[in-house]
LOVO-872900 format. One line per field, with one value per residue: residue number from 1; residue in three letters; x, y, z of N, C-alpha, C, O in turn. Coordinates in steps of 0.05 Angstrom, whole numbers, plus 5000, padded with zeros to 4 digits. Example, Ala and Ser with C-alpha at 12.3 -4.5 7.8 and 13.67 -1.06 7.14 Angstrom:
2
i 1:2
aa ALA:SER
n.east 5264:5257
n.north 4886:4955
n.up 5156:5142
ca.east 5246:5273
ca.north 4910:4979
ca.up 5156:5143
c.east 5264:5258
c.north 4934:5001
c.up 5156:5157
o.east 5285:5268
o.north 4934:5023
o.up 5169:5161
This chain:
84
i 1:2:3:4:5:6:7:8:9:10:11:12:13:14:15:16:17:18:19:20:21:22:23:24:25:26:27:28:29:30:31:32:33:34:35:36:37:38:39:40:41:42:43:44:45:46:47:48:49:50:51:52:53:54:55:56:57:58:59:60:61:62:63:64:65:66:67:68:69:70:71:72:73:74:75:76:77:78:79:80:81:82:83:84
aa MET:HIS:PRO:SER:ILE:GLU:LEU:GLY:LYS:GLN:VAL:ARG:ALA:ALA:LEU:ARG:THR:ARG:SER:ARG:ILE:ALA:THR:LYS:ASP:LEU:TYR:GLU:LEU:ILE:GLY:ARG:PRO:SER:PRO:VAL:GLU:LYS:PRO:ARG:PHE:ILE:VAL:LYS:PRO:ALA:GLY:VAL:ALA:PHE:PHE:HIS:VAL:ILE:ASP:SER:SER:THR:GLY:LYS:ALA:ARG:GLY:PHE:ARG:ARG:ASP:HIS:ASN:GLU:ALA:CYS:ALA:ILE:ALA:ARG:ARG:LEU:GLU:ALA:GLU:ASN:ARG:PRO
n.east 4741:4749:4795:4824:4820:4846:4898:4910:4913:4958:4997:4998:5014:5066:5089:5086:5121:5169:5175:5185:5234:5265:5263:5291:5341:5355:5360:5404:5442:5450:5467:5436:5392:5339:5269:5225:5171:5108:5064:4998:4955:4939:4944:4906:4894:4828:4789:4781:4788:4793:4820:4828:4833:4859:4851:4899:4897:4844:4826:4787:4759:4776:4769:4764:4788:4792:4840:4907:4947:4915:4890:4935:4948:4904:4914:4963:4945:4908:4943:4976:4938:4926:4972:5007
n.north 5192:5138:5143:5096:5064:5096:5096:5042:5038:5070:5041:4993:5014:5031:4981:4956:4989:4979:4925:4926:4952:4915:4871:4892:4900:4847:4824:4854:4836:4782:4790:4793:4820:4864:4844:4866:4910:4901:4942:4960:4979:4975:4997:4981:4970:4975:4957:5001:5056:5063:5059:5018:5021:4975:4938:4900:4864:4847:4843:4874:4929:4996:5044:5084:5114:5154:5174:5154:5177:5203:5159:5134:5173:5168:5116:5124:5160:5128:5089:5119:5133:5084:5067:5049
n.up 5370:5415:5469:5483:5438:5400:5423:5419:5362:5353:5380:5350:5300:5314:5326:5275:5247:5275:5264:5209:5209:5238:5203:5159:5183:5195:5143:5125:5161:5146:5096:5049:4999:5018:5019:4968:4975:4949:4910:4934:4904:4837:4770:4714:4645:4618:4571:4514:4526:4581:4648:4702:4773:4813:4873:4899:4941:4946:4894:4872:4836:4852:4831:4770:4711:4651:4635:4638:4672:4710:4734:4756:4793:4828:4847:4874:4914:4942:4960:4994:5033:5056:5080:5139
ca.east 4748:4755:4824:4837:4822:4868:4923:4915:4922:4985:5015:5000:5031:5094:5098:5091:5146:5192:5177:5198:5262:5278:5266:5313:5366:5361:5371:5431:5460:5456:5479:5418:5376:5312:5247:5212:5143:5092:5042:4972:4937:4951:4928:4905:4876:4802:4776:4796:4795:4791:4840:4817:4851:4852:4862:4911:4890:4817:4820:4764:4765:4770:4764:4771:4791:4799:4868:4925:4960:4896:4887:4959:4945:4885:4928:4982:4930:4898:4966:4984:4917:4925:4998:5007
ca.north 5164:5133:5144:5070:5055:5112:5086:5016:5043:5080:5019:4975:5027:5030:4953:4951:5003:4965:4900:4931:4958:4890:4855:4904:4894:4818:4819:4866:4819:4758:4797:4790:4844:4864:4839:4890:4911:4905:4962:4948:4988:4972:5008:4962:4979:4961:4966:5018:5082:5064:5047:5012:5020:4949:4932:4874:4846:4837:4839:4891:4956:5017:5069:5083:5139:5152:5182:5137:5192:5207:5133:5130:5191:5155:5093:5135:5171:5106:5076:5136:5132:5058:5061:5054
ca.up 5374:5443:5473:5484:5410:5388:5434:5406:5335:5354:5388:5327:5280:5323:5323:5247:5240:5287:5250:5184:5216:5246:5179:5144:5197:5192:5116:5124:5177:5131:5070:5027:4994:5031:5000:4957:4981:4925:4914:4938:4883:4810:4748:4692:4624:4617:4547:4496:4536:4610:4665:4729:4796:4825:4899:4894:4962:4942:4866:4864:4826:4871:4816:4742:4697:4622:4631:4653:4693:4732:4747:4772:4816:4847:4860:4893:4936:4958:4972:5017:5053:5068:5093:5168
c.east 4756:4785:4838:4840:4845:4895:4930:4925:4951:5005:5019:5017:5060:5105:5103:5117:5170:5196:5191:5228:5278:5283:5289:5340:5374:5373:5399:5451:5468:5467:5462:5402:5348:5290:5234:5182:5127:5071:5015:4953:4951:4932:4930:4887:4851:4788:4794:4805:4793:4814:4827:4840:4842:4866:4873:4905:4863:4811:4797:4774:4757:4765:4771:4772:4797:4828:4886:4938:4941:4891:4911:4958:4926:4899:4948:4968:4920:4920:4975:4963:4918:4952:4995:5024
c.north 5161:5132:5117:5058:5070:5102:5059:5019:5052:5058:5000:4988:5027:5001:4947:4964:4988:4938:4904:4937:4932:4872:4865:4898:4865:4813:4831:4848:4794:4764:4793:4815:4841:4858:4865:4888:4918:4926:4948:4955:4988:4983:4989:4974:4962:4972:4985:5043:5085:5050:5043:5012:4996:4947:4903:4854:4833:4831:4856:4918:4977:5044:5065:5111:5134:5158:5165:5152:5198:5181:5127:5148:5180:5133:5103:5146:5149:5092:5092:5135:5106:5050:5066:5076
c.up 5404:5447:5473:5455:5396:5398:5422:5377:5334:5361:5364:5305:5288:5320:5294:5238:5250:5273:5223:5188:5222:5222:5162:5157:5194:5164:5113:5139:5161:5103:5046:5023:5008:5010:4992:4964:4956:4931:4917:4915:4856:4789:4724:4670:4623:4592:4531:4510:4567:4624:4693:4749:4813:4852:4897:4917:4959:4913:4855:4854:4847:4857:4787:4731:4667:4618:4649:4676:4716:4747:4765:4797:4837:4862:4880:4918:4954:4973:4997:5040:5069:5080:5123:5176
o.east 4768:4799:4860:4859:4860:4914:4953:4943:4966:5027:5042:5033:5077:5128:5123:5132:5190:5219:5208:5245:5300:5304:5306:5359:5398:5393:5415:5473:5491:5474:5472:5398:5337:5293:5231:5169:5132:5060:5010:4936:4972:4908:4951:4866:4851:4775:4818:4828:4791:4826:4817:4863:4821:4890:4857:4907:4858:4793:4790:4794:4736:4757:4783:4760:4805:4840:4880:4941:4949:4888:4908:4967:4931:4896:4950:4977:4922:4917:4981:4971:4911:4955:4983:5026
o.north 5178:5121:5114:5044:5058:5100:5054:5005:5044:5057:4992:4974:5022:4998:4933:4952:4984:4929:4888:4927:4928:4859:4850:4891:4859:4798:4820:4845:4785:4746:4789:4830:4820:4865:4884:4868:4938:4928:4928:4938:5000:4980:4982:4986:4938:4993:4985:5051:5107:5031:5061:5004:4996:4952:4884:4830:4811:4815:4854:4928:4976:5063:5044:5129:5112:5148:5162:5141:5197:5182:5117:5141:5183:5130:5092:5143:5151:5083:5080:5135:5105:5027:5086:5083
o.up 5415:5430:5463:5449:5381:5382:5415:5369:5317:5350:5359:5292:5271:5312:5288:5223:5236:5270:5215:5173:5213:5220:5152:5143:5191:5162:5099:5130:5163:5088:5024:5042:5009:4987:5008:4959:4944:4953:4905:4908:4854:4791:4715:4677:4627:4593:4534:4507:4577:4613:4705:4744:4824:4855:4894:4913:4968:4907:4832:4863:4858:4870:4780:4741:4660:4598:4673:4698:4739:4772:4787:4819:4861:4886:4902:4941:4979:4995:5018:5063:5092:5090:5131:5199
């Protein structure tokens, strides 16, 4: 990847981190609980023996499994991959 693109990604990641910290500090300052961040990937039952992993931002299925625990593992992996 080109160095300027990589640098831009790092700057945006740092800004997102700082934004989260500032939001948390603001809520502590006014004495209210911080908003809870909702998960992006949700496991939903689909039919009798399947579970779909749904991307909540698009509403599209990103995967499916017969076992609920395996579907949850996929959702956790996708969540970790898409975190800044």
